[in-house]
Structure formats: structure tokens, C-alpha cells
C-alpha angles and dihedrals in degrees: 000000000000098000127150125201113197122190112228103173144006132191138163118250114207130192116275091234126034117253111255116253093245089061096047093113123050112197117219117229126233089259090051089052094055096042115108118265096243136109123255109215143188139181123209119195122206129189116233092226091078118103133208114237092204087061093062092257094302119135113253118238121232089253091054092047091050093048092048091051093048096046094048091043089056090054092046091052089057088063095039092041099162090066090066091053133078130256112240116243093249090050091232098123146347121256102223094210098143092238087148137220130280116258110195127190121203138177120228119212096219145053119270090233090057091053097045095046097051111113116251109014106220112221092215089062087067090067088080091065099054129081101228141042104255098231096036097085115176139174089284108093104193140021141176132207120192109203118197119202123209090253093056095256117130142213121205111207118191137181129195127185114251087215089076108025145026127217097277092050088051094053094044089056091050091048092051093046090051092049091053091048094054093044095248097124108101123169094266093050091044093054093048095047104041115130114257112217099200102123096103092050091049095043109023116208119265139198100267098179109149093033119106112202090190093070110123098021109133139195117250090250092061096071146012125231126215134175122225125185124213116191126217097260092051092051091047090054090053092048091053092045093053095040088085109108091000119108121223130011116316119228122235090245094052093051096045093045091054092047096050091045092051093049092045091053092045098050095043089048093225090142089071093053128082091249112179098205136021124178144169113213119204128187111223128201105231097196092082092046095064122093104253098022120248120244118267084236091063099124128219139042100325097160136090136195122243120205114214110198106215110219131174124014111006093202094056097100095182090055091049090054090049092052092046094051092047093054094045090052088064091070091096140126093290091051091049093051091052090047091051090055086053103192098093093047093046091053089048096053092043095051095034092058092050092049093051091051090053095055116094095210116036122158115193133168117185121208129194123176125205091172117135090021114127092261096143096037096088100109108161092183101288099076135275121308118285086217140345125216137195121217113216119281113227095251133099125227092025130142120192120189124205130170122259114239092267090056092229103085129054132228112211118204107199128191116196140151108277094251092049091048091051089055095046097048091051095046107117095207091051094046091049088071098042119096120228 
């Protein structure tokens, strides 16, 4: 699509209230330290037909929308004060100096309807709507870009440094910011939904010398990203198919992960090669694994990756699900205590990375699920997003799941080498499950 996005202004938004002196330094946790130095990002699209009830039913102008976003953002940054600071050069902590975050405004040379109805929507096109290059992480931890379409509709693109926050922390900030913007942030709600900065006390920082957190980060030319939609009935069929020999109810993510893995292996013909190592890698939210569970407002990188070694027949989908569930069940209290000590896990990721690089034939597919996160809850006063989109992460062989707007289907953003992608998107069995 021949669409131009031109930046027209940029300013720094600072917290409404200065950060107290005793909070001037925010210590990164061990899990923050080992997280990749990239930006997580997200684009929310809003139709201009929506009205703001606090404006007596009158349609807000772009100037009013911009001012409302900036004012509420300033209040939100007071609560999430580390985001307005700067990451120290050695990435050990954040100087909470209230320097603020960039707020960029840009004009888009098209209608929102034209963009959303193009088929297919190319994830890389979403890069135009975000304030930072994904892999060019800097000392600035957060940024916003307000994109204004010719029709008056808008897209809010945001980036957050993975050195300070995971996906759930990102979405909880957006949800809180939106609540403040629409005036739905009373004292009771504010107390219940304040961020809890406890990551460094749960996972104290370590000496990570010898570990390179940039391992795996790729240039844009190293892969291609495509978006595939799976509707609710399709996912239900997969859940029923894989329920054989698996106890309990399968999740949507388990079923879809097994299906995409099996088709990836099939179309790239790795099952016919003497591959030394095959693995599915899943990111796991640790908040729900604690006893008692941590709040969803626990801020930081409170996730970990689990490597599922795929053994036996790669095309036995039911067996893959069984192996996946068994490995994920090990993320328990004992695992968390070992992780909190840190040394054993740091040695594992150091040595594991070196071992993988030595192997001639390694087949990996990385999965991360943002399903059931409050993706469509960001109502700033003019309704929930018409659609949300995910620009490509700078990693190859990655699958990211997010909910469709209904919450029942799943959109899968898949990054693969161009040759592998060409095989997958022409695979009849794969396409039979993909919605148009």
C-alpha cells in the first residue's frame, strides 16, 4: 500500500509530579538484566466516528484528542515513574530523573478504512506508526506516536524497552493511561491498580558477565513477517483433535502452537533430516506461578522461557502437546526458588546458548502469547480500538499470539526466513485452518 507517514511535531511529556528523591534510582531485576535490548511495540487503531461522552456528545477535534492524550500520559507517568527516566549505560538501573518520554505526532496520507481493508495487512507496514526502530534500543524507555489519518481516525503507536518491562506490564500501563484519559480513575480504582515495583526484590540483580542479551536479535532482511488469523471454531477443532491422549482441557495456545510447529516441520522437511536438536520455546508469565499469585500490576520482566525438547515423531501432534504440557508443568514453586537464586539459571542460559550455536542442525520455533491480556481495553474516551496490530519483533522463527477483537479467535504473527515462509503460506493443510 502506497502510504506515507510524515512526522509533524515532537515534544517530551514529563510526569505531572516530580519523582521523590528516595525513588530516584530504579534497580533492574535479574530477569530485566537478561531480557533482550529491544523495544516491544503495539499499534491501536480508532475510528473517528466515536464520540466522547464527557464532551457532551460532541466529536473531539484532533487538537483536543492530542491534548487529552498528553495530559493523561503525564499523570500516568507519575505512577509509572521509571518510564520517564533514563537507562544507565551499563543497564544496571534506571535514573528516575523525570526527563520524560517523546510524544510524536504524524500525518498519514490515507484513510483508516483503506489501511484496514487491504488484504493482507503486512506487519512491517506497522513500523511507520511507532516512534522507535525496534532493535535500536536506547536510554529512552518509552515513546508514543499519534498518527492522524486523512479521515480523522487515529492510530496510537507505542514502544517500551524490554529491559524494563514484559508484555503484560506494557498493556497494564496502556490500560491505566486510558482509564485516566477517560476520567475513570477514582481513588479506589487507583489504589487497586497501582504498579507494584517488586521485581528486583523477587529476582535480585546478578553479575551477568559472559552473557550476551543481544543473542538472537536479527536484521529486518534476515526474515519476513506475516499475520495469520485463526477463528474460534478452527481453534476448537484443533483442541478436540489434540485432546486424544492428553488429560484435561487443552488451551487455545497449546493447540495452535502444536499445529503451527507441526506444519513448520512438515513444510521445511526437517523430519527427513538427521537433525540433532529440535525444540519449541515458550515464554511463560511467572506472576500466575507464584503462591500466592502476583498482581497483574507487578511491573517488570516477570516471564521466563521454557525449552521443550521435541523427541520422537515430529508429526505426532498429540505427543507434541503432551511433551509441551509436561515441560510447562515444571514451572512451579521449586523452579521459581531456583530462578530467584539466579546462579543455576544464568549458567544454563550461558552454556545453553553456546551449545545451540555449536550444533549443525538446530530447529527452533519460539512462541509468545499475549492472549487474555487487556489488549482491547484501552478506551481513552472514544471507544475501544477498532483493531490492534503488532509490528515485527527483530527475531527469526518467532510466533506471537494475540487475541482477535472478539476475544475468541487468535491472530498469529509469524517471523520466518523467506524460503520457509513461502513454503508455509502455500501449505494446503496450514491454509485450511487459516481464516480469510
